[in-house]
N, C-alpha and C positions, 0 to 999 in steps of 0.2 A: 144405483151405481154398484152395489155388492153383487147384484145378480148379473150385471155385465161382466164383473171380474170373474165370477164363477163360470159364466158361459165361456169367456175366453179360455180359462184354465182348462175346462173340459174338452174344449176344440184341441188344445196342445197336449192333452192326455195327462194333465196334472190334475190329481184328485186330493181333496181334503182328506187327510189321513186323521182319523178319530181313533185314539187308543180304546181298547176294549176294557172292561171292568178289571179283568185279570192283569192286563198290562198296567193299568194304573196302580192296582194294588202291589204288584211286584216292584214297580218302581218306588213306591212309598216304603216298603220293606227295605229295599236296597239302600235308599237315602238315609233311613233311620240307622241301619247297620253301619253305614260309612261314617255317620257321625259319632256312634259309639267307637268305631275303630280309631277315629281321629283323637278322641279323648283318651283312649288307652294308649296309643302311641305317645301322646304328650305326657301322660302319667308315668310310662316307662322311661322316658327321657330324663324325668326328674326323680326317679325312684332310686334309693340308696339300700334299701333293705332287700336282702335276698329272698325271703319268703314271699314278701309282697311282689317282688319282681317275678317270681315264678307264677304267681296267681294272675298277674297281669299278662304275662306271656301265654299261659294257658287260655286266658280269656280272648286274647288276640288270635290265637289259633282257631278257637270256636267261631269267632265272628268271621274270619276269612273263609271258613268252611261254609258257613252259612251263605256268604256272599257269592261263593263259587257255585254253590247249589242254584243260586238265582241268576247265575250267567255272568256274573262279574269276573273280569279278567285280570284284574290288578293294575291295569294301566290307567285307571281313572283317578 
């Protein structure tokens, strides 16, 4: 059955897209950075100390620069 599906997809021009090792690694890094970014944003929302807020803001800037370097556009 699976061979029939693959054959039908091949006739229609649909191919299985297998990500490369580099694409998988980039996605893993991006996911990890996004999780860290979410935590920093939550901590910023609950922070009342100016020095710690500055540290969190700097960290957020760093995370976002790393995400941008990986191709993240901020809309995710």
